[in-house]
C-alpha positions as CSV (number, residue, x, y, z in Angstrom):
1,X,9.1,-5.6,-9.1
2,X,12.1,-3.9,-7.4
3,X,11.7,-0.1,-6.8
4,X,14.3,2.1,-8.4
5,X,16.4,4.4,-6.2
6,X,14.7,7.7,-5.9
7,X,16.5,10.8,-7.3
8,X,17.4,13.2,-4.5
9,X,17.2,16.9,-4.7
10,X,16.5,19.9,-2.4
11,X,13.3,21.7,-1.4
12,X,12.9,24.6,1.1
13,X,9.5,24.9,2.8
14,X,8.3,28.1,4.2
15,X,5.9,28.6,7.0
16,X,5.2,29.9,10.5
17,X,3.3,29.0,13.6
18,X,3.6,26.1,16.1
19,X,2.9,22.5,15.7
20,X,1.7,20.6,18.9
21,X,4.3,17.9,19.0
22,X,7.0,18.2,16.3
23,X,10.6,19.1,16.7
24,X,11.2,22.0,14.4
25,X,13.9,21.8,11.8
26,X,15.4,24.9,10.2
27,X,12.9,26.5,7.9
28,X,12.3,30.0,6.6
29,X,9.5,32.0,8.1
30,X,6.4,33.4,6.4
31,X,4.9,33.5,2.9
32,X,3.7,30.7,0.6
33,X,5.4,27.5,-0.3
34,X,8.0,28.5,-2.9
35,X,7.6,27.3,-6.4
36,X,9.9,24.4,-7.5
37,X,12.3,24.9,-10.3
38,X,10.0,22.6,-12.2
39,X,6.4,21.5,-11.4
40,X,6.0,18.9,-8.7
41,X,4.0,16.6,-11.0
42,X,3.9,15.8,-14.7
43,X,0.7,14.6,-16.3
44,X,1.3,11.5,-18.4
45,X,-1.9,9.3,-18.3
46,X,-2.3,8.7,-22.1
47,X,1.5,8.5,-22.6
48,X,1.5,5.7,-20.0
49,X,-1.5,3.9,-21.6
50,X,-4.2,5.1,-19.2
51,X,-6.7,6.1,-21.9
52,X,-10.0,6.7,-20.0
53,X,-12.6,9.4,-20.2
54,X,-15.4,9.5,-17.7
55,X,-18.9,10.0,-19.2
56,X,-21.5,11.8,-17.2
57,X,-24.4,12.3,-19.6
58,X,-24.9,12.4,-23.4
59,X,-26.5,15.9,-22.9
60,X,-26.6,17.8,-19.6
61,X,-30.1,17.5,-18.2
62,X,-29.1,18.5,-14.7
63,X,-30.1,15.3,-13.1
64,X,-28.3,15.3,-9.8
65,X,-26.1,12.2,-10.2
66,X,-24.5,13.8,-13.3
67,X,-22.3,16.2,-11.2
68,X,-21.2,13.7,-8.5
69,X,-19.1,10.9,-10.1
70,X,-16.9,9.1,-10.2
71,X,-13.9,7.5,-8.4
72,X,-11.1,5.0,-9.0
73,X,-9.1,2.3,-7.2
74,X,-5.5,1.4,-7.0
75,X,-4.9,-2.4,-6.5
76,X,-2.5,-5.1,-7.3
77,X,-5.0,-7.5,-8.8
78,X,-2.5,-9.8,-10.4
79,X,-0.1,-10.1,-7.4
80,X,3.0,-9.0,-9.4
81,X,4.0,-6.3,-6.9
82,X,2.9,-3.2,-8.8
83,X,-0.2,-1.1,-8.8
84,X,-3.0,-1.6,-11.4
85,X,-5.8,1.0,-12.0
86,X,-9.5,0.5,-11.9
87,X,-11.7,3.4,-13.2
88,X,-15.4,3.7,-12.5
89,X,-17.6,4.7,-15.4
90,X,-21.0,6.4,-15.3
91,X,-22.7,7.2,-18.6
92,X,-26.4,8.0,-18.9
93,X,-28.3,7.9,-15.6
94,X,-31.6,7.4,-17.5
95,X,-30.2,4.4,-19.4
96,X,-27.6,2.7,-17.2
97,X,-27.8,-0.5,-19.1
98,X,-26.6,1.3,-22.2
99,X,-23.7,3.0,-20.4
100,X,-20.0,2.2,-21.1
101,X,-18.3,-0.2,-18.8
102,X,-15.8,0.4,-16.1
103,X,-12.1,-0.1,-17.1
104,X,-9.2,-2.1,-15.6
105,X,-5.6,-1.2,-16.6
106,X,-2.7,-3.6,-15.9
107,X,0.7,-2.2,-14.9
108,X,3.7,-3.7,-16.7
109,X,6.0,-3.0,-13.7
110,X,7.5,0.2,-15.1
111,X,4.4,2.4,-14.8
112,X,3.0,1.7,-18.3
113,X,-0.4,0.2,-18.7
114,X,-2.7,-1.8,-21.0
115,X,-6.4,-2.1,-20.9
116,X,-7.4,-5.7,-19.7
117,X,-11.1,-5.1,-19.0
118,X,-12.4,-7.6,-21.5
119,X,-9.8,-10.3,-20.6
120,X,-10.6,-9.8,-16.9
121,X,-14.3,-10.1,-17.5
122,X,-15.1,-6.8,-15.7
123,X,-18.1,-5.9,-17.8
124,X,-20.6,-3.9,-15.8
125,X,-23.1,-1.4,-17.4
126,X,-24.3,0.8,-14.6
127,X,-24.2,4.4,-13.5
128,X,-21.0,4.1,-11.5
129,X,-19.9,6.2,-8.5
130,X,-17.0,4.6,-6.6
131,X,-14.9,1.5,-5.8
132,X,-13.1,0.0,-2.9
133,X,-10.6,-2.9,-3.0
134,X,-10.0,-5.6,-0.4
135,X,-9.6,-9.4,-0.1
136,X,-13.1,-10.3,1.3
137,X,-12.6,-14.1,0.9
138,X,-9.1,-14.2,2.4
139,X,-7.5,-16.1,-0.6
140,X,-4.7,-13.6,-1.1
141,X,-6.3,-12.0,-4.2
142,X,-7.7,-8.5,-3.9
143,X,-11.4,-8.1,-4.9
144,X,-13.5,-5.1,-6.0
145,X,-16.7,-3.6,-4.8
146,X,-18.3,-1.0,-7.1
147,X,-20.9,1.5,-6.0
148,X,-23.6,2.7,-8.3
149,X,-26.8,4.8,-8.7
150,X,-28.8,1.6,-8.4
151,X,-27.5,-1.9,-7.6
152,X,-23.9,-2.2,-6.6
153,X,-21.5,-5.0,-7.7
154,X,-19.0,-7.3,-5.9
155,X,-16.3,-8.7,-8.1
156,X,-14.4,-11.7,-6.8
157,X,-10.8,-12.0,-8.1
158,X,-10.4,-15.6,-9.4
159,X,-6.6,-15.4,-9.1
160,X,-6.0,-16.1,-12.8
161,X,-6.4,-12.5,-14.1
162,X,-10.2,-12.6,-14.2
163,X,-13.0,-11.5,-12.0
164,X,-16.5,-13.0,-11.4
165,X,-19.6,-11.1,-10.4
166,X,-20.7,-12.7,-7.1
167,X,-23.1,-9.9,-6.0
168,X,-26.2,-12.0,-5.9
169,X,-24.7,-14.8,-3.9
170,X,-22.9,-12.4,-1.5
171,X,-26.1,-10.4,-1.0
172,X,-24.5,-7.0,-1.2
173,X,-26.3,-5.5,-4.2
174,X,-27.8,-2.6,-2.1
175,X,-29.9,-0.9,-4.8
176,X,-29.9,2.8,-3.7
177,X,-27.5,5.6,-4.6
178,X,-24.3,4.5,-3.0
179,X,-21.1,6.5,-3.0
180,X,-18.0,5.6,-0.9
181,X,-17.4,2.2,0.6
182,X,-14.8,0.5,2.8
183,X,-13.8,-3.1,3.5
184,X,-13.2,-3.3,7.3
185,X,-13.0,-6.1,9.8
186,X,-15.3,-4.5,12.4
187,X,-15.9,-7.6,14.5
188,X,-12.2,-8.7,14.6
189,X,-12.9,-12.2,13.3
190,X,-10.2,-12.1,10.6
191,X,-12.7,-11.6,7.7
192,X,-13.3,-8.3,5.9
193,X,-16.8,-6.9,6.4
194,X,-18.2,-4.1,4.2
195,X,-19.5,-0.6,5.0
196,X,-21.4,1.3,2.3
197,X,-22.3,5.0,2.4
198,X,-25.5,6.0,0.7
199,X,-26.3,9.5,-0.5
200,X,-29.9,10.5,-1.1
201,X,-33.0,8.4,-2.1
202,X,-33.1,9.8,-5.7
203,X,-35.5,8.9,-8.6
204,X,-35.2,10.4,-12.0
205,X,-39.0,10.8,-12.2
206,X,-38.9,13.1,-9.1
207,X,-36.0,15.3,-10.2
208,X,-36.2,18.9,-9.3
209,X,-35.5,22.1,-11.4
210,X,-33.0,24.5,-9.9
211,X,-31.4,27.6,-11.3
212,X,-28.3,29.8,-11.0
213,X,-28.9,33.4,-9.9
214,X,-28.6,34.5,-13.6
215,X,-31.5,32.2,-14.5
216,X,-29.3,29.5,-15.9
217,X,-30.3,25.9,-15.1
218,X,-28.1,24.4,-12.4
219,X,-27.9,21.4,-10.1
220,X,-29.9,21.3,-6.9
221,X,-28.9,21.4,-3.2
222,X,-29.0,17.9,-1.7
223,X,-31.4,19.0,1.0
224,X,-33.9,20.2,-1.6
225,X,-34.8,16.5,-2.1
226,X,-35.5,15.9,1.6
227,X,-34.5,12.3,1.2
228,X,-31.4,11.4,3.3
229,X,-30.4,7.7,3.2
230,X,-29.4,5.1,5.8
231,X,-25.9,3.7,5.3
232,X,-25.3,-0.1,5.3
233,X,-23.1,-2.5,7.2
234,X,-22.6,-6.0,5.9
235,X,-21.0,-8.7,8.1
236,X,-18.8,-11.3,6.3
237,X,-20.1,-14.8,7.0
238,X,-17.0,-16.5,5.7
239,X,-18.6,-18.6,3.0
240,X,-18.9,-16.0,0.3
241,X,-22.1,-14.5,1.7
242,X,-22.7,-11.3,3.8
243,X,-25.4,-10.5,6.3
244,X,-27.0,-7.0,6.4
245,X,-26.4,-6.1,10.1
246,X,-27.2,-2.4,9.8
247,X,-30.0,-2.4,12.3
248,X,-28.6,-5.0,14.6
249,X,-25.3,-3.0,14.9
250,X,-27.1,0.2,15.8
251,X,-26.4,2.0,12.5
252,X,-30.1,2.5,11.7
253,X,-30.5,5.2,14.2
254,X,-29.4,8.1,11.9
255,X,-29.8,9.1,8.3
256,X,-27.5,11.3,6.2
257,X,-26.3,12.3,2.8
258,X,-23.2,10.1,3.0
259,X,-20.3,10.9,0.6
260,X,-17.0,10.1,2.4
261,X,-16.1,7.1,4.6
262,X,-13.2,6.2,6.7
263,X,-12.8,3.2,9.1
264,X,-10.3,3.4,12.0
265,X,-10.0,3.0,15.8
266,X,-10.4,6.7,16.8
267,X,-10.8,6.2,20.5
268,X,-8.0,3.8,21.0
269,X,-10.0,0.9,22.5
270,X,-9.0,-1.7,20.0
271,X,-12.3,-1.7,18.1
272,X,-12.9,-0.2,14.7
273,X,-15.1,2.9,14.5
274,X,-16.6,4.5,11.4
275,X,-16.7,8.2,10.3
276,X,-19.1,9.3,7.5
277,X,-18.8,12.8,6.0
278,X,-22.4,14.0,5.1
279,X,-23.4,16.6,2.6
280,X,-25.2,19.4,4.4
281,X,-26.3,17.2,7.3
282,X,-24.3,16.5,10.5
283,X,-21.4,14.1,10.1
284,X,-21.6,10.7,11.9
285,X,-18.9,9.2,14.1
286,X,-20.0,5.7,14.8
287,X,-18.1,4.5,17.9
288,X,-18.2,0.8,18.5
289,X,-18.9,-0.4,22.0
290,X,-18.0,-3.6,23.8
291,X,-21.3,-5.1,22.7
292,X,-20.4,-4.7,19.1
293,X,-23.0,-2.0,18.5
294,X,-22.3,1.4,17.1
295,X,-23.4,4.7,18.5
296,X,-23.2,8.1,16.8
297,X,-20.9,10.2,19.0
298,X,-20.1,12.9,16.4
299,X,-21.9,15.7,18.2
300,X,-20.3,15.0,21.6
301,X,-16.9,14.3,20.1
302,X,-16.8,17.6,18.2
303,X,-16.9,16.4,14.5
304,X,-20.6,16.6,13.6
305,X,-20.7,20.3,12.7
306,X,-18.3,23.1,11.9
307,X,-16.8,25.3,14.6
308,X,-19.7,27.7,13.9
309,X,-22.2,25.0,14.7
310,X,-23.3,24.4,11.1
311,X,-23.7,21.3,9.0
312,X,-21.4,21.6,6.0
313,X,-20.9,19.8,2.7
314,X,-18.6,16.9,3.8
315,X,-17.3,15.1,0.7
316,X,-13.8,13.6,0.9
317,X,-12.3,12.3,4.1
318,X,-9.0,10.9,5.4
319,X,-7.9,9.6,8.8
320,X,-4.2,10.4,9.5
321,X,-2.0,11.1,12.5
322,X,-1.4,14.9,12.2
323,X,0.5,15.2,15.4
324,X,2.3,11.8,15.2
325,X,1.3,11.0,18.7
326,X,-0.5,7.7,17.9
327,X,-4.0,9.2,17.8
328,X,-5.9,9.4,14.6
329,X,-7.0,12.8,13.4
330,X,-9.5,13.6,10.6
331,X,-9.5,15.7,7.5
332,X,-12.8,16.5,5.6
333,X,-13.2,18.4,2.3
334,X,-16.1,20.9,1.8
335,X,-17.9,23.2,-0.6
336,X,-16.6,26.6,-1.6
337,X,-17.0,29.2,1.1
338,X,-16.9,26.7,3.9
339,X,-13.3,25.7,3.9
340,X,-11.9,22.2,4.6
341,X,-11.6,21.1,8.2
342,X,-8.8,19.4,10.1
343,X,-10.1,17.7,13.3
344,X,-7.4,16.9,15.8
345,X,-8.1,14.1,18.3
346,X,-7.8,15.4,21.9
347,X,-8.5,14.1,25.4
348,X,-12.3,14.2,25.0
349,X,-12.8,14.2,21.2
350,X,-11.9,16.2,18.2
351,X,-10.8,19.9,18.1
352,X,-10.9,22.0,15.0
353,X,-7.2,22.8,14.1
354,X,-7.8,24.1,10.6
355,X,-6.7,27.7,11.3
356,X,-3.4,26.7,13.1
357,X,-2.6,24.3,10.4
358,X,-2.7,27.0,7.7
359,X,-5.5,25.4,5.7
360,X,-8.3,27.9,6.4
361,X,-7.6,30.8,4.0
362,X,-5.9,28.7,1.4
363,X,-8.9,26.4,0.7
364,X,-11.9,28.7,1.3
365,X,-12.4,29.2,-2.4
366,X,-12.3,25.5,-3.3
367,X,-14.9,22.8,-3.6
368,X,-12.9,19.7,-2.6
369,X,-13.7,16.1,-3.2
370,X,-11.1,13.3,-3.1
371,X,-8.0,13.9,-0.9
372,X,-5.0,12.1,0.5
373,X,-1.9,12.7,2.6
374,X,1.6,11.6,1.6
375,X,5.2,12.8,2.0
376,X,5.6,13.9,-1.7
377,X,9.0,15.6,-1.2
378,X,10.6,13.1,1.3
379,X,11.2,15.7,4.1
380,X,9.6,13.5,6.8
381,X,6.3,15.4,6.9
382,X,2.9,14.5,5.4
383,X,1.7,16.8,2.6
384,X,-1.8,17.1,1.2
385,X,-3.4,16.7,-2.2
386,X,-7.1,17.6,-2.9
387,X,-9.1,17.2,-6.0
388,X,-11.3,20.3,-6.6
389,X,-14.3,21.0,-8.7
390,X,-17.6,22.9,-8.3
391,X,-21.0,21.2,-8.1
392,X,-23.0,24.5,-8.7
393,X,-22.1,27.4,-10.9
394,X,-19.7,29.8,-9.4
395,X,-18.6,33.1,-11.1
396,X,-16.1,33.9,-12.4
397,X,-15.7,30.7,-14.4
398,X,-12.2,29.3,-14.7
399,X,-13.3,27.8,-18.0
400,X,-16.6,28.8,-19.7
401,X,-16.5,25.5,-21.6
402,X,-16.4,23.6,-18.3
403,X,-17.8,26.0,-15.7
404,X,-17.6,23.5,-12.9
405,X,-13.8,23.3,-13.2
406,X,-11.1,24.3,-10.7
407,X,-7.4,23.7,-10.2
408,X,-6.6,21.1,-7.6
409,X,-4.7,21.8,-4.4
410,X,-1.2,20.7,-3.3
411,X,-0.2,21.9,0.2
412,X,3.3,21.1,1.6
413,X,3.6,20.7,5.4
414,X,6.6,22.4,7.0
415,X,8.5,21.4,10.1
416,X,6.1,23.3,12.4
417,X,2.9,21.5,11.2
418,X,1.6,24.2,8.9
419,X,0.5,23.5,5.3
420,X,1.4,26.0,2.6
421,X,-0.4,25.9,-0.7
422,X,1.7,25.5,-3.8
423,X,0.7,27.8,-6.7
424,X,-1.2,26.0,-9.4
425,X,1.4,26.6,-12.0
426,X,4.0,24.8,-9.8
427,X,1.8,21.8,-9.2
428,X,1.5,20.6,-12.8
429,X,2.3,22.4,-16.0
430,X,0.3,23.4,-17.9
431,X,-2.2,24.0,-15.2
432,X,-4.9,21.4,-15.3
433,X,-8.5,22.5,-14.7
434,X,-11.4,20.1,-14.2
435,X,-14.3,19.1,-11.9
436,X,-12.1,16.6,-10.1
437,X,-13.8,13.9,-8.0
438,X,-11.8,10.8,-7.3
439,X,-8.2,11.0,-6.0
440,X,-6.0,7.9,-5.3
441,X,-2.4,8.0,-4.1
442,X,0.3,5.4,-4.7
443,X,3.7,4.7,-6.2
444,X,2.7,3.9,-9.8
445,X,6.1,3.5,-11.4
446,X,8.0,1.9,-8.5
447,X,10.5,4.7,-8.1
448,X,9.8,5.1,-4.3
449,X,7.8,8.3,-4.4
450,X,4.0,8.8,-4.3
451,X,2.1,9.7,-7.5
452,X,-1.5,11.0,-7.8
453,X,-4.3,9.7,-10.0
454,X,-7.5,11.8,-10.4
455,X,-10.8,11.4,-12.2
456,X,-12.9,14.3,-13.5
457,X,-16.6,14.3,-13.8
458,X,-17.0,14.1,-17.6
459,X,-13.3,14.3,-18.2
460,X,-10.1,12.3,-18.7
461,X,-8.2,10.3,-16.1
462,X,-5.0,12.0,-15.0
463,X,-1.8,10.4,-13.8
464,X,0.4,13.0,-12.0
465,X,3.8,11.4,-11.9
466,X,5.8,12.7,-8.9
467,X,8.8,14.8,-10.0
468,X,9.1,16.9,-6.9
469,X,12.6,17.8,-5.7
470,X,13.4,15.5,-2.8
471,X,15.3,16.5,0.4
472,X,15.5,13.0,1.8
473,X,14.9,9.3,1.4
474,X,12.0,6.8,1.8
475,X,10.9,3.4,2.9
476,X,7.7,1.5,1.9
477,X,6.0,-1.4,3.6
478,X,3.6,-4.1,2.4
479,X,1.7,-5.1,5.6
480,X,0.0,-8.5,5.2
481,X,-2.2,-10.9,7.1
482,X,-1.0,-14.5,7.3
483,X,-3.0,-15.4,4.2
484,X,-1.3,-12.7,2.2
485,X,-4.1,-10.1,2.2
486,X,-3.4,-6.5,2.9
487,X,-4.0,-5.7,6.6
488,X,-6.6,-3.1,6.1
489,X,-7.2,-1.2,9.4
490,X,-3.7,-1.9,10.8
491,X,-1.5,0.9,12.1
492,X,2.2,1.1,11.6
493,X,4.7,3.0,13.9
494,X,8.1,3.8,12.5
495,X,10.8,5.1,14.8
496,X,13.7,7.1,13.3
497,X,16.0,9.7,14.8
498,X,14.1,9.4,18.1
499,X,10.9,10.4,16.4
500,X,7.7,8.3,16.0
501,X,5.6,8.5,12.8
502,X,2.3,6.6,12.4
503,X,0.4,5.5,9.4
504,X,-3.0,3.7,9.1
505,X,-3.8,1.4,6.3
506,X,-7.0,3.0,5.2
507,X,-7.3,2.3,1.5
508,X,-11.0,3.1,1.3
509,X,-10.9,6.8,2.2
510,X,-10.7,9.9,-0.1
511,X,-14.0,10.2,-2.2
512,X,-15.4,7.1,-3.9
513,X,-11.8,5.8,-4.3
514,X,-9.2,3.5,-2.9
515,X,-5.6,4.5,-2.3
516,X,-2.7,2.0,-2.5
517,X,-2.5,-0.1,0.7
518,X,1.3,0.2,0.6
519,X,2.6,2.1,3.7
520,X,5.0,4.9,2.6
521,X,7.3,7.0,4.9
522,X,9.4,9.9,3.7
523,X,12.7,10.1,5.6
524,X,14.9,13.1,6.2
525,X,18.4,12.8,4.7
526,X,20.7,10.6,6.6
527,X,18.0,9.2,8.9
528,X,18.1,5.5,9.8
529,X,15.0,3.4,10.6
530,X,15.4,2.1,14.1
531,X,12.3,0.0,14.5
532,X,8.8,-0.8,13.2
533,X,5.7,-1.8,15.1
534,X,2.4,-3.0,13.6
535,X,-0.9,-2.8,15.5
536,X,-3.0,-5.3,13.8
537,X,-6.8,-4.9,13.2
538,X,-7.6,-7.2,16.2
539,X,-5.5,-5.0,18.5
540,X,-2.5,-7.2,18.8
541,X,1.0,-5.7,18.5
542,X,4.0,-7.0,16.7
543,X,7.5,-5.4,16.8
544,X,9.9,-5.6,13.9
545,X,13.6,-4.6,13.7
546,X,15.4,-2.0,11.7
547,X,15.1,-2.0,7.9
548,X,17.1,-0.4,5.1
549,X,15.6,2.6,3.4
550,X,14.8,3.0,-0.3
551,X,13.3,-0.5,-0.4
552,X,9.8,-2.1,-0.2
553,X,9.7,-4.5,2.7
554,X,7.1,-7.1,3.6
555,X,5.7,-7.3,7.1
556,X,3.6,-10.4,7.5
557,X,1.7,-11.2,10.6
558,X,3.5,-13.7,12.8
559,X,6.9,-13.2,11.2
560,X,8.4,-10.8,13.7
561,X,10.8,-11.8,16.4
562,X,8.7,-10.3,19.2
563,X,4.9,-10.1,19.6
564,X,2.8,-8.6,22.3
565,X,-0.9,-8.2,23.1
C-alpha cells in the first residue's frame, strides 16, 4: 500500500502564553481556535463498511460494568501495510456466554472494510473491555490480547488470516475485571511481556444500589465497593508461555482502580517504567530499578494526586513529549469537574502544566476516557483528541435519550504550546454525541494524515476521517525489530529545520485501546527531514539519514549506517 499525497491547505491557529522550549512561529493572539471552513473530520464508519454497535446490556440494570466499556485496536493483522480494526464487544454482564462476539474488520488498502471475524476464527463470547496488539511470539505477525469482566483471552496470529486462542497454554487468563493492557519488553530480553490493569473486584451478586439526586437510579462510585484490585505483570518465557511475576517484580505492594496504562522509560535510565491511571485512588508510577523490581514513585514524582492533593478519576492516559526535549510527559483524562491533567517531566519528577497549556478551563465540564495526540493539521505541533462521556447522570442532559452522552474534544496546539479547543460543530458535522470510551488514532485510508476511531458505550463505532485543512506536509515511519515486529517502546527523534521532535511507540495507551504503531510527524511547509534516530527498547541507539516527506519509510533494527550504545 502506497500512501497518497496529502492535500495541502491553510489553517491559522490562535493562542497566547509561553511554551517552555518551542520557537514561536507567527500566530494570532487570544481567543479560541477558529472554525475551519468545513469540519475537521467526517464520520463515515458505515459508509466504509465498519458496521459495529457496542452492546452494553439488554436492559439497563445499573450493574457497574455496563457504563465502562469498551475499546478497540488498530493493527495490521494480515501484513499488507494498512490498518485493520478490531472492536471489543460486551453484551450482558449477567450472561457473558450469550453475549455477541468481538469483531475484526479487514482494510482493503483504500480505507474500506469487510467483516472477517468468522474467517479469522475470532469467536469470543465474554463481557469485553479492551484490547492491546503486539507480536508476543516474535514471528512478525501481530497478536491480540482482549480484556474482559472475567477471564481474558490471548489470540495468536497464525499468519494465514486466522487467530488461535492460546490463553490456557500462555497462562494469561487472569479472571478478574481487567481494563487496559500493554505489551512491553520490561526485562529487555527481546520478547514482549504483558502488563494488565485491573479495576475493582466486582461480583454481580454484591452489586450496590445508587441514586441520582433526583431519586433516579444511577451508577455507583468505584470506592463504594471498597474493592481495589492488584494489577498483573506477565513475563514472556519465549516458548508460548508467560509467568506471573507480579509479586516478584514488586508490583504487589499497591492496589488501585486501574483504568489507563502506559509503558515508557520516564526517568531516562534505559529501563521501562509503568504508569497506571487509577479511578478515585492515587495513580501509580512504577519505576524499574537496576534489580528489575518496580517501586511506586508516583507520590514523590508528583503524579499520584492532583495539584490540590486529591485522588482523581484517572481514566485515559498518554505518554508524549510535550516540550520536545527528549523527556516523556503524561496526559491523564478525568471526570467532569476535575479537569484533565498534563504532567510535564522536570528535573525531579512531574509538574502540573495543565493551566499554562490552556487545557484547564476547556475540559472542566468533560468526562474524558480515551485520548491521543497527533498532528492532525500538519503544522508541526501535536494536537489532542479526547473521547467524552459521562458515567453518572449530569444535568442538563445533552440528549435525554442518552443522558450519559457528551461531544468529544479536539484541541489544536499552537506554536507557543497552548491547546485551543475547537467548537463541537467544527469537529464533525453534524455534532456527534455519545458516551465515548475507546479512542484509537491511525491513518486508516493511507492518505498521510491521522484519522480517529471511537467506540461508544452502547453505541455505534465511529470513523472520523481527517479532512482538516493542512498547512504543511508529513512523514510516517514503520519502526521494526529484526524479526519484523513493531518496536513497541522505542522512541524516535526527527530533526528538521534545526528542531528536534520526539515520538514514543506506545500503541497500548488511551483507554482500553491500541493506537496504530506507525510513527507520524507533521512537518511545516517546506521543511526537510535532516536525520532520524531510534532509541530501541533495550536502550541502544541507531542513527538514520535523511528521508523524503509524504512517504511511509521502514526503519528496521540493524539497517542503519551508524549505530551507537
